[in-house]
mmCIF file of the C-alpha atoms, coordinates in Angstrom:
data_MODEL
# 
_entry.id   MODEL 
# 
loop_
_atom_site.group_PDB 
_atom_site.id 
_atom_site.type_symbol 
_atom_site.label_atom_id 
_atom_site.label_alt_id 
_atom_site.label_comp_id 
_atom_site.label_asym_id 
_atom_site.label_entity_id 
_atom_site.label_seq_id 
_atom_site.pdbx_PDB_ins_code 
_atom_site.Cartn_x 
_atom_site.Cartn_y 
_atom_site.Cartn_z 
_atom_site.occupancy 
_atom_site.B_iso_or_equiv 
_atom_site.pdbx_formal_charge 
_atom_site.auth_seq_id 
_atom_site.auth_comp_id 
_atom_site.auth_asym_id 
_atom_site.auth_atom_id 
_atom_site.pdbx_PDB_model_num 
ATOM 1   C CA . MET A 1 1   ? 24.646  27.980 17.989  1.00 0.00 ? 1   MET A CA 1 
ATOM 2   C CA . ILE A 1 2   ? 25.287  26.938 21.552  1.00 0.00 ? 2   ILE A CA 1 
ATOM 3   C CA . SER A 1 3   ? 23.837  27.707 24.658  1.00 0.00 ? 3   SER A CA 1 
ATOM 4   C CA . SER A 1 4   ? 23.255  26.049 28.007  1.00 0.00 ? 4   SER A CA 1 
ATOM 5   C CA . PHE A 1 5   ? 21.159  25.929 31.358  1.00 0.00 ? 5   PHE A CA 1 
ATOM 6   C CA . ILE A 1 6   ? 23.193  25.461 34.586  1.00 0.00 ? 6   ILE A CA 1 
ATOM 7   C CA . THR A 1 7   ? 22.155  23.906 38.017  1.00 0.00 ? 7   THR A CA 1 
ATOM 8   C CA . VAL A 1 8   ? 24.747  23.560 40.589  1.00 0.00 ? 8   VAL A CA 1 
ATOM 9   C CA . ALA A 1 9   ? 24.406  20.598 43.529  1.00 0.00 ? 9   ALA A CA 1 
ATOM 10  C CA . GLN A 1 10  ? 26.408  18.819 45.982  1.00 0.00 ? 10  GLN A CA 1 
ATOM 11  C CA . ASN A 1 11  ? 25.871  15.220 46.656  1.00 0.00 ? 11  ASN A CA 1 
ATOM 12  C CA . LYS A 1 12  ? 27.442  14.124 49.973  1.00 0.00 ? 12  LYS A CA 1 
ATOM 13  C CA . GLU A 1 13  ? 29.610  16.246 52.459  1.00 0.00 ? 13  GLU A CA 1 
ATOM 14  C CA . THR A 1 14  ? 32.597  14.213 51.585  1.00 0.00 ? 14  THR A CA 1 
ATOM 15  C CA . GLU A 1 15  ? 31.965  14.668 47.741  1.00 0.00 ? 15  GLU A CA 1 
ATOM 16  C CA . ARG A 1 16  ? 31.427  18.020 45.929  1.00 0.00 ? 16  ARG A CA 1 
ATOM 17  C CA . ILE A 1 17  ? 29.982  17.765 42.779  1.00 0.00 ? 17  ILE A CA 1 
ATOM 18  C CA . ILE A 1 18  ? 28.638  20.186 40.028  1.00 0.00 ? 18  ILE A CA 1 
ATOM 19  C CA . GLU A 1 19  ? 25.523  19.419 37.589  1.00 0.00 ? 19  GLU A CA 1 
ATOM 20  C CA . VAL A 1 20  ? 25.423  21.223 34.444  1.00 0.00 ? 20  VAL A CA 1 
ATOM 21  C CA . ASN A 1 21  ? 23.077  21.029 31.514  1.00 0.00 ? 21  ASN A CA 1 
ATOM 22  C CA . GLY A 1 22  ? 24.743  21.788 28.194  1.00 0.00 ? 22  GLY A CA 1 
ATOM 23  C CA . ARG A 1 23  ? 22.905  22.598 25.002  1.00 0.00 ? 23  ARG A CA 1 
ATOM 24  C CA . ALA A 1 24  ? 23.729  22.774 21.329  1.00 0.00 ? 24  ALA A CA 1 
ATOM 25  C CA . GLU A 1 25  ? 22.231  23.494 17.890  1.00 0.00 ? 25  GLU A CA 1 
ATOM 26  C CA . MET A 1 26  ? 23.101  23.341 14.413  1.00 0.00 ? 26  MET A CA 1 
ATOM 27  C CA . GLU A 1 27  ? 21.381  24.283 11.079  1.00 0.00 ? 27  GLU A CA 1 
ATOM 28  C CA . ILE A 1 28  ? 22.082  22.360 7.929   1.00 0.00 ? 28  ILE A CA 1 
ATOM 29  C CA . GLU A 1 29  ? 21.351  23.181 4.387   1.00 0.00 ? 29  GLU A CA 1 
ATOM 30  C CA . PRO A 1 30  ? 19.848  20.052 2.759   1.00 0.00 ? 30  PRO A CA 1 
ATOM 31  C CA . ASP A 1 31  ? 21.753  18.337 0.011   1.00 0.00 ? 31  ASP A CA 1 
ATOM 32  C CA . GLU A 1 32  ? 19.059  15.584 -0.744  1.00 0.00 ? 32  GLU A CA 1 
ATOM 33  C CA . ILE A 1 33  ? 15.315  16.413 -1.593  1.00 0.00 ? 33  ILE A CA 1 
ATOM 34  C CA . ILE A 1 34  ? 12.672  13.888 -1.898  1.00 0.00 ? 34  ILE A CA 1 
ATOM 35  C CA . PHE A 1 35  ? 10.074  15.227 -4.692  1.00 0.00 ? 35  PHE A CA 1 
ATOM 36  C CA . ILE A 1 36  ? 6.901   13.649 -4.850  1.00 0.00 ? 36  ILE A CA 1 
ATOM 37  C CA . ILE A 1 37  ? 4.603   13.602 -8.199  1.00 0.00 ? 37  ILE A CA 1 
ATOM 38  C CA . GLY A 1 38  ? 1.562   12.187 -8.778  1.00 0.00 ? 38  GLY A CA 1 
ATOM 39  C CA . ILE A 1 39  ? 0.123   11.552 -12.335 1.00 0.00 ? 39  ILE A CA 1 
ATOM 40  C CA . GLU A 1 40  ? -3.234  10.489 -13.341 1.00 0.00 ? 40  GLU A CA 1 
ATOM 41  C CA . GLU A 1 41  ? -5.412  9.173  -16.110 1.00 0.00 ? 41  GLU A CA 1 
ATOM 42  C CA . TYR A 1 42  ? -7.754  11.956 -17.899 1.00 0.00 ? 42  TYR A CA 1 
ATOM 43  C CA . TRP A 1 43  ? -9.999  12.290 -20.788 1.00 0.00 ? 43  TRP A CA 1 
ATOM 44  C CA . LYS A 1 44  ? -8.770  14.254 -23.688 1.00 0.00 ? 44  LYS A CA 1 
ATOM 45  C CA . GLU A 1 45  ? -12.272 15.950 -23.975 1.00 0.00 ? 45  GLU A CA 1 
ATOM 46  C CA . GLU A 1 46  ? -11.733 17.439 -20.299 1.00 0.00 ? 46  GLU A CA 1 
ATOM 47  C CA . PHE A 1 47  ? -9.614  20.006 -21.795 1.00 0.00 ? 47  PHE A CA 1 
ATOM 48  C CA . GLU A 1 48  ? -11.830 20.784 -24.697 1.00 0.00 ? 48  GLU A CA 1 
ATOM 49  C CA . LYS A 1 49  ? -14.306 23.743 -24.453 1.00 0.00 ? 49  LYS A CA 1 
ATOM 50  C CA . LYS A 1 50  ? -17.952 23.160 -23.850 1.00 0.00 ? 50  LYS A CA 1 
ATOM 51  C CA . LYS A 1 51  ? -17.509 19.205 -23.332 1.00 0.00 ? 51  LYS A CA 1 
ATOM 52  C CA . ASP A 1 52  ? -19.578 17.724 -20.373 1.00 0.00 ? 52  ASP A CA 1 
ATOM 53  C CA . PHE A 1 53  ? -18.527 14.438 -18.864 1.00 0.00 ? 53  PHE A CA 1 
ATOM 54  C CA . GLU A 1 54  ? -21.025 12.590 -20.940 1.00 0.00 ? 54  GLU A CA 1 
ATOM 55  C CA . ASP A 1 55  ? -18.857 13.570 -23.898 1.00 0.00 ? 55  ASP A CA 1 
ATOM 56  C CA . TYR A 1 56  ? -15.872 12.171 -22.523 1.00 0.00 ? 56  TYR A CA 1 
ATOM 57  C CA . LYS A 1 57  ? -14.459 9.131  -24.617 1.00 0.00 ? 57  LYS A CA 1 
ATOM 58  C CA . THR A 1 58  ? -10.806 9.487  -25.173 1.00 0.00 ? 58  THR A CA 1 
ATOM 59  C CA . LYS A 1 59  ? -9.006  8.239  -22.180 1.00 0.00 ? 59  LYS A CA 1 
ATOM 60  C CA . VAL A 1 60  ? -5.246  8.903  -21.831 1.00 0.00 ? 60  VAL A CA 1 
ATOM 61  C CA . PRO A 1 61  ? -3.757  5.691  -20.480 1.00 0.00 ? 61  PRO A CA 1 
ATOM 62  C CA . LEU A 1 62  ? -1.501  5.807  -17.476 1.00 0.00 ? 62  LEU A CA 1 
ATOM 63  C CA . ALA A 1 63  ? 1.360   4.128  -19.422 1.00 0.00 ? 63  ALA A CA 1 
ATOM 64  C CA . GLU A 1 64  ? 1.410   6.937  -21.908 1.00 0.00 ? 64  GLU A CA 1 
ATOM 65  C CA . ILE A 1 65  ? 1.436   9.595  -18.976 1.00 0.00 ? 65  ILE A CA 1 
ATOM 66  C CA . GLU A 1 66  ? 4.435   7.661  -17.336 1.00 0.00 ? 66  GLU A CA 1 
ATOM 67  C CA . ASP A 1 67  ? 6.434   7.448  -20.253 1.00 0.00 ? 67  ASP A CA 1 
ATOM 68  C CA . ALA A 1 68  ? 6.345   11.170 -20.893 1.00 0.00 ? 68  ALA A CA 1 
ATOM 69  C CA . LEU A 1 69  ? 7.088   11.931 -17.112 1.00 0.00 ? 69  LEU A CA 1 
ATOM 70  C CA . ILE A 1 70  ? 10.162  9.234  -17.365 1.00 0.00 ? 70  ILE A CA 1 
ATOM 71  C CA . LYS A 1 71  ? 11.381  11.113 -20.450 1.00 0.00 ? 71  LYS A CA 1 
ATOM 72  C CA . ASN A 1 72  ? 11.083  14.466 -18.842 1.00 0.00 ? 72  ASN A CA 1 
ATOM 73  C CA . LEU A 1 73  ? 12.965  13.199 -15.578 1.00 0.00 ? 73  LEU A CA 1 
ATOM 74  C CA . ARG A 1 74  ? 16.015  11.960 -17.957 1.00 0.00 ? 74  ARG A CA 1 
ATOM 75  C CA . ASN A 1 75  ? 16.131  15.190 -19.834 1.00 0.00 ? 75  ASN A CA 1 
ATOM 76  C CA . ALA A 1 76  ? 16.303  17.007 -16.520 1.00 0.00 ? 76  ALA A CA 1 
ATOM 77  C CA . GLY A 1 77  ? 19.276  14.860 -15.498 1.00 0.00 ? 77  GLY A CA 1 
ATOM 78  C CA . ILE A 1 78  ? 17.453  12.762 -13.014 1.00 0.00 ? 78  ILE A CA 1 
ATOM 79  C CA . GLU A 1 79  ? 18.780  8.946  -13.118 1.00 0.00 ? 79  GLU A CA 1 
ATOM 80  C CA . LYS A 1 80  ? 16.598  5.919  -13.038 1.00 0.00 ? 80  LYS A CA 1 
ATOM 81  C CA . ASP A 1 81  ? 17.863  4.714  -9.703  1.00 0.00 ? 81  ASP A CA 1 
ATOM 82  C CA . ASP A 1 82  ? 16.776  7.967  -8.112  1.00 0.00 ? 82  ASP A CA 1 
ATOM 83  C CA . VAL A 1 83  ? 12.929  7.112  -9.222  1.00 0.00 ? 83  VAL A CA 1 
ATOM 84  C CA . LYS A 1 84  ? 10.690  4.955  -7.129  1.00 0.00 ? 84  LYS A CA 1 
ATOM 85  C CA . VAL A 1 85  ? 7.024   4.254  -7.480  1.00 0.00 ? 85  VAL A CA 1 
ATOM 86  C CA . LYS A 1 86  ? 5.430   4.876  -3.961  1.00 0.00 ? 86  LYS A CA 1 
ATOM 87  C CA . SER A 1 87  ? 1.815   3.952  -4.929  1.00 0.00 ? 87  SER A CA 1 
ATOM 88  C CA . MET A 1 88  ? -0.768  3.037  -7.270  1.00 0.00 ? 88  MET A CA 1 
ATOM 89  C CA . GLY A 1 89  ? -4.491  2.984  -7.624  1.00 0.00 ? 89  GLY A CA 1 
ATOM 90  C CA . ASN A 1 90  ? -7.863  4.247  -9.125  1.00 0.00 ? 90  ASN A CA 1 
ATOM 91  C CA . TYR A 1 91  ? -8.901  7.510  -7.758  1.00 0.00 ? 91  TYR A CA 1 
ATOM 92  C CA . TRP A 1 92  ? -11.962 8.497  -9.596  1.00 0.00 ? 92  TRP A CA 1 
ATOM 93  C CA . ARG A 1 93  ? -14.857 7.440  -11.770 1.00 0.00 ? 93  ARG A CA 1 
ATOM 94  C CA . TYR A 1 94  ? -17.242 9.364  -13.905 1.00 0.00 ? 94  TYR A CA 1 
ATOM 95  C CA . ARG A 1 95  ? -20.734 8.104  -13.862 1.00 0.00 ? 95  ARG A CA 1 
ATOM 96  C CA . GLY A 1 96  ? -21.010 5.498  -16.583 1.00 0.00 ? 96  GLY A CA 1 
ATOM 97  C CA . LYS A 1 97  ? -17.276 5.724  -17.402 1.00 0.00 ? 97  LYS A CA 1 
ATOM 98  C CA . GLU A 1 98  ? -14.190 3.623  -16.751 1.00 0.00 ? 98  GLU A CA 1 
ATOM 99  C CA . PHE A 1 99  ? -11.972 4.058  -13.487 1.00 0.00 ? 99  PHE A CA 1 
ATOM 100 C CA . LEU A 1 100 ? -9.103  6.219  -13.874 1.00 0.00 ? 100 LEU A CA 1 
ATOM 101 C CA . TYR A 1 101 ? -5.812  5.108  -12.262 1.00 0.00 ? 101 TYR A CA 1 
ATOM 102 C CA . SER A 1 102 ? -3.276  7.189  -10.747 1.00 0.00 ? 102 SER A CA 1 
ATOM 103 C CA . LYS A 1 103 ? 0.661   6.489  -9.797  1.00 0.00 ? 103 LYS A CA 1 
ATOM 104 C CA . GLN A 1 104 ? 2.720   8.533  -7.315  1.00 0.00 ? 104 GLN A CA 1 
ATOM 105 C CA . PHE A 1 105 ? 6.597   8.628  -7.591  1.00 0.00 ? 105 PHE A CA 1 
ATOM 106 C CA . GLU A 1 106 ? 9.088   9.459  -5.067  1.00 0.00 ? 106 GLU A CA 1 
ATOM 107 C CA . ILE A 1 107 ? 12.208  11.082 -6.765  1.00 0.00 ? 107 ILE A CA 1 
ATOM 108 C CA . LYS A 1 108 ? 15.731  11.703 -4.963  1.00 0.00 ? 108 LYS A CA 1 
ATOM 109 C CA . ILE A 1 109 ? 17.104  15.159 -6.096  1.00 0.00 ? 109 ILE A CA 1 
ATOM 110 C CA . THR A 1 110 ? 20.432  16.665 -5.036  1.00 0.00 ? 110 THR A CA 1 
ATOM 111 C CA . ASP A 1 111 ? 20.323  19.695 -7.093  1.00 0.00 ? 111 ASP A CA 1 
ATOM 112 C CA . LEU A 1 112 ? 17.462  22.215 -6.813  1.00 0.00 ? 112 LEU A CA 1 
ATOM 113 C CA . SER A 1 113 ? 17.746  23.369 -10.333 1.00 0.00 ? 113 SER A CA 1 
ATOM 114 C CA . LYS A 1 114 ? 16.695  20.215 -11.608 1.00 0.00 ? 114 LYS A CA 1 
ATOM 115 C CA . ILE A 1 115 ? 13.341  20.543 -9.935  1.00 0.00 ? 115 ILE A CA 1 
ATOM 116 C CA . ASN A 1 116 ? 12.769  24.005 -11.601 1.00 0.00 ? 116 ASN A CA 1 
ATOM 117 C CA . LYS A 1 117 ? 13.956  22.443 -15.158 1.00 0.00 ? 117 LYS A CA 1 
ATOM 118 C CA . LEU A 1 118 ? 11.649  19.521 -14.456 1.00 0.00 ? 118 LEU A CA 1 
ATOM 119 C CA . THR A 1 119 ? 8.619   21.719 -13.710 1.00 0.00 ? 119 THR A CA 1 
ATOM 120 C CA . GLN A 1 120 ? 9.078   24.024 -16.743 1.00 0.00 ? 120 GLN A CA 1 
ATOM 121 C CA . THR A 1 121 ? 8.849   20.972 -19.206 1.00 0.00 ? 121 THR A CA 1 
ATOM 122 C CA . LEU A 1 122 ? 6.216   18.963 -17.850 1.00 0.00 ? 122 LEU A CA 1 
ATOM 123 C CA . ASP A 1 123 ? 3.024   18.762 -19.520 1.00 0.00 ? 123 ASP A CA 1 
ATOM 124 C CA . SER A 1 124 ? 0.358   19.787 -17.052 1.00 0.00 ? 124 SER A CA 1 
ATOM 125 C CA . LYS A 1 125 ? -2.213  17.259 -18.232 1.00 0.00 ? 125 LYS A CA 1 
ATOM 126 C CA . GLY A 1 126 ? -1.889  14.036 -16.294 1.00 0.00 ? 126 GLY A CA 1 
ATOM 127 C CA . ILE A 1 127 ? -0.018  15.855 -13.427 1.00 0.00 ? 127 ILE A CA 1 
ATOM 128 C CA . LYS A 1 128 ? -2.155  15.870 -10.416 1.00 0.00 ? 128 LYS A CA 1 
ATOM 129 C CA . TYR A 1 129 ? 0.348   17.355 -7.960  1.00 0.00 ? 129 TYR A CA 1 
ATOM 130 C CA . MET A 1 130 ? 4.073   17.767 -7.155  1.00 0.00 ? 130 MET A CA 1 
ATOM 131 C CA . ASN A 1 131 ? 5.660   18.630 -3.764  1.00 0.00 ? 131 ASN A CA 1 
ATOM 132 C CA . ILE A 1 132 ? 8.673   18.309 -1.809  1.00 0.00 ? 132 ILE A CA 1 
ATOM 133 C CA . GLY A 1 133 ? 8.091   15.363 0.601   1.00 0.00 ? 133 GLY A CA 1 
ATOM 134 C CA . GLU A 1 134 ? 11.231  15.471 2.766   1.00 0.00 ? 134 GLU A CA 1 
ATOM 135 C CA . LEU A 1 135 ? 14.559  17.298 3.204   1.00 0.00 ? 135 LEU A CA 1 
ATOM 136 C CA . ASP A 1 136 ? 17.649  15.267 4.124   1.00 0.00 ? 136 ASP A CA 1 
ATOM 137 C CA . HIS A 1 137 ? 21.631  15.353 4.125   1.00 0.00 ? 137 HIS A CA 1 
ATOM 138 C CA . SER A 1 138 ? 24.031  12.627 3.046   1.00 0.00 ? 138 SER A CA 1 
ATOM 139 C CA . LYS A 1 139 ? 26.068  13.317 6.102   1.00 0.00 ? 139 LYS A CA 1 
ATOM 140 C CA . ILE A 1 140 ? 23.206  13.809 8.746   1.00 0.00 ? 140 ILE A CA 1 
ATOM 141 C CA . GLU A 1 141 ? 24.566  11.143 10.989  1.00 0.00 ? 141 GLU A CA 1 
ATOM 142 C CA . GLU A 1 142 ? 27.844  12.843 11.291  1.00 0.00 ? 142 GLU A CA 1 
ATOM 143 C CA . PHE A 1 143 ? 26.137  16.216 11.962  1.00 0.00 ? 143 PHE A CA 1 
ATOM 144 C CA . LYS A 1 144 ? 24.336  14.543 14.754  1.00 0.00 ? 144 LYS A CA 1 
ATOM 145 C CA . LYS A 1 145 ? 27.075  13.259 16.472  1.00 0.00 ? 145 LYS A CA 1 
ATOM 146 C CA . GLN A 1 146 ? 28.697  16.651 16.319  1.00 0.00 ? 146 GLN A CA 1 
ATOM 147 C CA . VAL A 1 147 ? 25.850  18.367 17.951  1.00 0.00 ? 147 VAL A CA 1 
ATOM 148 C CA . LYS A 1 148 ? 26.002  15.789 20.813  1.00 0.00 ? 148 LYS A CA 1 
ATOM 149 C CA . ILE A 1 149 ? 29.863  16.556 21.255  1.00 0.00 ? 149 ILE A CA 1 
ATOM 150 C CA . ASP A 1 150 ? 29.209  20.362 21.013  1.00 0.00 ? 150 ASP A CA 1 
ATOM 151 C CA . ALA A 1 151 ? 26.584  19.923 23.895  1.00 0.00 ? 151 ALA A CA 1 
ATOM 152 C CA . LEU A 1 152 ? 28.757  18.147 26.162  1.00 0.00 ? 152 LEU A CA 1 
ATOM 153 C CA . LYS A 1 153 ? 31.503  20.700 25.639  1.00 0.00 ? 153 LYS A CA 1 
ATOM 154 C CA . ASP A 1 154 ? 29.159  23.384 26.243  1.00 0.00 ? 154 ASP A CA 1 
ATOM 155 C CA . ALA A 1 155 ? 28.270  21.738 29.637  1.00 0.00 ? 155 ALA A CA 1 
ATOM 156 C CA . LYS A 1 156 ? 32.146  21.301 30.507  1.00 0.00 ? 156 LYS A CA 1 
ATOM 157 C CA . GLU A 1 157 ? 32.841  24.730 29.777  1.00 0.00 ? 157 GLU A CA 1 
ATOM 158 C CA . LYS A 1 158 ? 30.015  26.039 32.012  1.00 0.00 ? 158 LYS A CA 1 
ATOM 159 C CA . ALA A 1 159 ? 31.124  23.888 34.791  1.00 0.00 ? 159 ALA A CA 1 
ATOM 160 C CA . GLN A 1 160 ? 34.810  24.779 34.494  1.00 0.00 ? 160 GLN A CA 1 
ATOM 161 C CA . TYR A 1 161 ? 34.521  28.567 34.778  1.00 0.00 ? 161 TYR A CA 1 
ATOM 162 C CA . LEU A 1 162 ? 31.863  28.220 37.600  1.00 0.00 ? 162 LEU A CA 1 
ATOM 163 C CA . VAL A 1 163 ? 34.068  26.049 39.515  1.00 0.00 ? 163 VAL A CA 1 
ATOM 164 C CA . GLU A 1 164 ? 37.063  28.353 38.908  1.00 0.00 ? 164 GLU A CA 1 
ATOM 165 C CA . SER A 1 165 ? 35.086  31.231 40.019  1.00 0.00 ? 165 SER A CA 1 
ATOM 166 C CA . ILE A 1 166 ? 35.247  29.764 43.616  1.00 0.00 ? 166 ILE A CA 1 
ATOM 167 C CA . GLY A 1 167 ? 38.756  29.109 43.565  1.00 0.00 ? 167 GLY A CA 1 
ATOM 168 C CA . SER A 1 168 ? 38.571  25.223 42.789  1.00 0.00 ? 168 SER A CA 1 
ATOM 169 C CA . GLU A 1 169 ? 39.314  23.033 39.799  1.00 0.00 ? 169 GLU A CA 1 
ATOM 170 C CA . LEU A 1 170 ? 37.011  20.853 37.756  1.00 0.00 ? 170 LEU A CA 1 
ATOM 171 C CA . GLY A 1 171 ? 37.505  17.157 38.314  1.00 0.00 ? 171 GLY A CA 1 
ATOM 172 C CA . GLU A 1 172 ? 36.621  14.366 36.065  1.00 0.00 ? 172 GLU A CA 1 
ATOM 173 C CA . VAL A 1 173 ? 32.747  13.679 34.582  1.00 0.00 ? 173 VAL A CA 1 
ATOM 174 C CA . VAL A 1 174 ? 30.744  11.559 36.969  1.00 0.00 ? 174 VAL A CA 1 
ATOM 175 C CA . THR A 1 175 ? 27.673  11.038 34.941  1.00 0.00 ? 175 THR A CA 1 
ATOM 176 C CA . ILE A 1 176 ? 26.225  12.070 31.205  1.00 0.00 ? 176 ILE A CA 1 
ATOM 177 C CA . SER A 1 177 ? 22.552  11.740 30.725  1.00 0.00 ? 177 SER A CA 1 
ATOM 178 C CA . GLU A 1 178 ? 20.440  12.823 27.605  1.00 0.00 ? 178 GLU A CA 1 
ATOM 179 C CA . ILE A 1 179 ? 17.842  15.310 28.411  1.00 0.00 ? 179 ILE A CA 1 
ATOM 180 C CA . SER A 1 180 ? 16.533  15.851 24.917  1.00 0.00 ? 180 SER A CA 1 
ATOM 181 C CA . SER A 1 181 ? 17.223  15.775 21.240  1.00 0.00 ? 181 SER A CA 1 
ATOM 182 C CA . GLY A 1 182 ? 15.428  17.235 18.243  1.00 0.00 ? 182 GLY A CA 1 
ATOM 183 C CA . TYR A 1 183 ? 15.839  16.519 14.256  1.00 0.00 ? 183 TYR A CA 1 
ATOM 184 C CA . THR A 1 184 ? 13.799  18.751 12.214  1.00 0.00 ? 184 THR A CA 1 
ATOM 185 C CA . ARG A 1 185 ? 13.438  17.847 8.650   1.00 0.00 ? 185 ARG A CA 1 
ATOM 186 C CA . PRO A 1 186 ? 10.860  20.902 7.354   1.00 0.00 ? 186 PRO A CA 1 
ATOM 187 C CA . MET A 1 187 ? 8.414   20.169 4.594   1.00 0.00 ? 187 MET A CA 1 
ATOM 188 C CA . TYR A 1 188 ? 8.658   22.795 1.747   1.00 0.00 ? 188 TYR A CA 1 
ATOM 189 C CA . SER A 1 189 ? 7.700   26.221 3.163   1.00 0.00 ? 189 SER A CA 1 
ATOM 190 C CA . GLY A 1 190 ? 5.532   27.074 0.400   1.00 0.00 ? 190 GLY A CA 1 
ATOM 191 C CA . ALA A 1 191 ? 2.119   25.545 -0.706  1.00 0.00 ? 191 ALA A CA 1 
ATOM 192 C CA . MET A 1 192 ? 1.995   22.324 -2.577  1.00 0.00 ? 192 MET A CA 1 
ATOM 193 C CA . MET A 1 193 ? 2.691   22.932 -6.298  1.00 0.00 ? 193 MET A CA 1 
ATOM 194 C CA . MET A 1 194 ? -0.562  21.901 -8.058  1.00 0.00 ? 194 MET A CA 1 
ATOM 195 C CA . LYS A 1 195 ? -0.660  21.763 -11.870 1.00 0.00 ? 195 LYS A CA 1 
ATOM 196 C CA . SER A 1 196 ? -3.589  21.839 -14.278 1.00 0.00 ? 196 SER A CA 1 
ATOM 197 C CA . ALA A 1 197 ? -4.185  23.033 -17.749 1.00 0.00 ? 197 ALA A CA 1 
ATOM 198 C CA . GLU A 1 198 ? -4.975  26.470 -16.283 1.00 0.00 ? 198 GLU A CA 1 
ATOM 199 C CA . MET A 1 199 ? -1.926  26.833 -13.797 1.00 0.00 ? 199 MET A CA 1 
ATOM 200 C CA . ALA A 1 200 ? 1.630   27.733 -14.773 1.00 0.00 ? 200 ALA A CA 1 
ATOM 201 C CA . PRO A 1 201 ? 4.299   25.599 -13.028 1.00 0.00 ? 201 PRO A CA 1 
ATOM 202 C CA . GLU A 1 202 ? 5.807   27.135 -10.020 1.00 0.00 ? 202 GLU A CA 1 
ATOM 203 C CA . SER A 1 203 ? 9.722   27.348 -9.243  1.00 0.00 ? 203 SER A CA 1 
ATOM 204 C CA . ILE A 1 204 ? 11.460  26.558 -6.067  1.00 0.00 ? 204 ILE A CA 1 
ATOM 205 C CA . ASP A 1 205 ? 14.194  29.154 -5.220  1.00 0.00 ? 205 ASP A CA 1 
ATOM 206 C CA . GLU A 1 206 ? 15.105  27.793 -1.688  1.00 0.00 ? 206 GLU A CA 1 
ATOM 207 C CA . VAL A 1 207 ? 14.162  25.399 0.860   1.00 0.00 ? 207 VAL A CA 1 
ATOM 208 C CA . GLN A 1 208 ? 14.330  25.585 4.736   1.00 0.00 ? 208 GLN A CA 1 
ATOM 209 C CA . ASN A 1 209 ? 17.357  24.294 6.551   1.00 0.00 ? 209 ASN A CA 1 
ATOM 210 C CA . ILE A 1 210 ? 17.360  21.029 8.624   1.00 0.00 ? 210 ILE A CA 1 
ATOM 211 C CA . ASN A 1 211 ? 17.595  22.044 12.491  1.00 0.00 ? 211 ASN A CA 1 
ATOM 212 C CA . LEU A 1 212 ? 19.454  19.700 14.995  1.00 0.00 ? 212 LEU A CA 1 
ATOM 213 C CA . GLU A 1 213 ? 19.692  20.133 18.686  1.00 0.00 ? 213 GLU A CA 1 
ATOM 214 C CA . TYR A 1 214 ? 20.728  18.154 21.675  1.00 0.00 ? 214 TYR A CA 1 
ATOM 215 C CA . GLU A 1 215 ? 20.631  18.692 25.388  1.00 0.00 ? 215 GLU A CA 1 
ATOM 216 C CA . VAL A 1 216 ? 22.495  16.852 28.233  1.00 0.00 ? 216 VAL A CA 1 
ATOM 217 C CA . ARG A 1 217 ? 23.124  16.944 31.830  1.00 0.00 ? 217 ARG A CA 1 
ATOM 218 C CA . ALA A 1 218 ? 26.541  16.193 33.013  1.00 0.00 ? 218 ALA A CA 1 
ATOM 219 C CA . THR A 1 219 ? 27.935  15.852 36.512  1.00 0.00 ? 219 THR A CA 1 
ATOM 220 C CA . PHE A 1 220 ? 31.469  16.694 37.450  1.00 0.00 ? 220 PHE A CA 1 
ATOM 221 C CA . ARG A 1 221 ? 33.550  16.377 40.675  1.00 0.00 ? 221 ARG A CA 1 
ATOM 222 C CA . ILE A 1 222 ? 34.937  19.213 42.247  1.00 0.00 ? 222 ILE A CA 1 
ATOM 223 C CA . LYS A 1 223 ? 38.603  18.901 43.371  1.00 0.00 ? 223 LYS A CA 1 
# 
């Protein structure tokens, strides 16, 4: 989508100019998704009926939960190089019990179906949360350049037909200045996907697009 805002000005009596604001927008479907998964230790007794925290004795270690997660990631077609540890620490302690440790993973995914496959196979125990952290595109820099070019073309096109409407001819560009630029990588439009023993995993059907916009002010001579 391309639109523009126009102002006309004259610099000196000996030099006629026209100043035009050009604007361009582009919407891009992401091809890279950063998926966040948080895991945490838990007590097996937590998931047994009629058990209070005083009865919690059997802790499931973080290493065991992580091994199961990595196995599920591989089964979903996610490679080792696309998985990074983002943070680790202790998050909770029941009175009189050991600290429970947690770990957060950042996973790069290029196929949305892999997320759905993963969420359907994960054991909810030990999974604290899952959500989409960031959306990106492998050619985002190329798209940014194209939006800037389109904004300048928009300015020139408007300046040209305005000048021609008064029987003159558009000359060379004198100045180009950036007014504003925007780069919106939206978060997942739905709520954070939480998993527990009582909740079924959610599926993701679509994600929001990335929006690029750029606005320039260009000054041209009038012949």
